[in-house]
C-alpha positions as a Markdown table, in Angstrom:
| # | Residue | x | y | z |
|---|---|---|---|---|
| 1 | Met | 50.9 | -1.6 | 55.3 |
| 2 | Phe | 49.7 | -1.9 | 58.9 |
| 3 | Phe | 50.9 | -4.2 | 61.7 |
| 4 | Gln | 53.8 | -5.7 | 59.7 |
| 5 | Gln | 51.3 | -7.3 | 57.2 |
| 6 | Gly | 53.1 | -6.0 | 54.1 |
| 7 | Ala | 54.5 | -9.4 | 53.1 |
| 8 | Ala | 51.1 | -11.1 | 53.7 |
| 9 | Gln | 49.3 | -8.5 | 51.6 |
| 10 | Cys | 51.8 | -8.9 | 48.8 |
| 11 | Asp | 51.4 | -12.7 | 48.9 |
| 12 | Cys | 47.6 | -12.2 | 48.6 |
| 13 | Leu | 48.0 | -10.0 | 45.6 |
| 14 | His | 50.4 | -12.5 | 43.9 |
| 15 | Ser | 47.9 | -15.3 | 44.5 |
| 16 | Val | 45.1 | -13.3 | 42.8 |
| 17 | Ala | 47.2 | -12.3 | 39.8 |
| 18 | Pro | 45.1 | -9.3 | 38.7 |
| 19 | Ala | 47.0 | -8.9 | 35.5 |
| 20 | Asp | 46.0 | -12.4 | 34.5 |
| 21 | Leu | 42.3 | -11.9 | 35.6 |
| 22 | Ile | 41.5 | -8.5 | 34.2 |
| 23 | Pro | 41.6 | -9.4 | 30.5 |
| 24 | Ser | 39.0 | -12.1 | 31.1 |
| 25 | Leu | 36.5 | -9.5 | 32.4 |
| 26 | Asn | 34.2 | -8.0 | 29.9 |
| 27 | Ile | 33.1 | -5.2 | 32.1 |
| 28 | Pro | 34.3 | -1.6 | 32.5 |
| 29 | Ile | 36.7 | -1.0 | 35.4 |
| 30 | Leu | 37.2 | 2.3 | 37.3 |
| 31 | Tyr | 40.7 | 2.8 | 38.7 |
| 32 | Phe | 41.7 | 5.4 | 41.2 |
| 33 | Asn | 45.3 | 6.4 | 42.1 |
| 34 | Gly | 47.0 | 9.2 | 44.0 |
| 35 | Ser | 49.6 | 11.3 | 42.2 |
| 36 | Glu | 52.1 | 10.6 | 45.1 |
| 37 | Asp | 51.6 | 6.9 | 45.0 |
| 38 | His | 53.6 | 4.3 | 43.0 |
| 39 | Arg | 52.5 | 5.0 | 39.4 |
| 40 | Asp | 54.5 | 2.9 | 36.9 |
| 41 | Ser | 51.7 | 0.7 | 35.7 |
| 42 | Glu | 48.5 | 2.8 | 35.3 |
| 43 | Asn | 48.6 | 2.5 | 31.5 |
| 44 | Lys | 49.2 | -1.3 | 31.8 |
| 45 | Trp | 46.0 | -1.7 | 33.9 |
| 46 | Leu | 43.9 | 0.2 | 31.4 |
| 47 | Glu | 45.4 | -1.7 | 28.4 |
| 48 | Leu | 44.4 | -5.0 | 30.1 |
| 49 | Cys | 40.7 | -3.9 | 30.1 |
| 50 | Lys | 38.5 | -5.3 | 27.3 |
| 51 | Asp | 35.8 | -2.7 | 27.9 |
| 52 | Glu | 36.7 | 0.7 | 26.4 |
| 53 | Arg | 34.6 | 2.4 | 29.0 |
| 54 | Ser | 37.2 | 1.7 | 31.7 |
| 55 | Glu | 38.6 | 4.8 | 33.3 |
| 56 | Leu | 41.5 | 6.0 | 35.5 |
| 57 | Lys | 41.3 | 9.0 | 37.8 |
| 58 | Val | 44.5 | 10.2 | 39.4 |
| 59 | Tyr | 44.0 | 12.5 | 42.4 |
| 60 | Glu | 46.7 | 15.2 | 42.6 |
| 61 | Gly | 48.4 | 15.2 | 45.9 |
| 62 | Gly | 47.0 | 11.8 | 46.9 |
| 63 | Asp | 49.4 | 9.3 | 48.5 |
| 64 | His | 49.1 | 5.6 | 48.8 |
| 65 | Phe | 46.1 | 5.8 | 51.2 |
| 66 | Phe | 44.6 | 8.7 | 49.4 |
| 67 | Cys | 40.9 | 7.7 | 49.6 |
| 68 | His | 40.2 | 9.9 | 52.6 |
| 69 | Gly | 39.6 | 13.5 | 53.5 |
| 70 | Thr | 39.2 | 15.8 | 50.5 |
| 71 | Phe | 39.0 | 13.0 | 48.0 |
| 72 | Val | 36.1 | 11.0 | 49.4 |
| 73 | Asp | 33.2 | 13.1 | 48.1 |
| 74 | Asp | 34.7 | 13.2 | 44.5 |
| 75 | Met | 35.4 | 9.4 | 44.6 |
| 76 | Leu | 31.8 | 8.6 | 45.6 |
| 77 | Glu | 30.4 | 10.9 | 43.0 |
| 78 | Arg | 32.7 | 9.4 | 40.3 |
| 79 | Met | 31.7 | 5.9 | 41.3 |
| 80 | His | 28.0 | 6.8 | 41.2 |
| 81 | Lys | 28.3 | 8.4 | 37.8 |
| 82 | Phe | 30.4 | 5.5 | 36.4 |
| 83 | Ile | 27.9 | 2.9 | 37.5 |
| 84 | Gln | 25.0 | 4.9 | 36.1 |
| 85 | Ala | 26.8 | 5.3 | 32.7 |
| 86 | Val | 27.6 | 1.6 | 32.4 |
């Protein structure tokens, strides 16, 4: 969390309440996570998805801000294939 914005970012996430919103979406959702990031709820997010085409990709060695460097090309390719498939 940059520039002491952690509390504001958490407030924003609480106001959106993604766990309440996701079950109302009838679309596939693609989740990304790093293996070194907080990982206690990955199965919960997938279980909330109505569309069985939803997916999760965990990047081994990725931290909280893992979508950089060696992961970018794979992430872009996965997003492109996911969109084409659905």
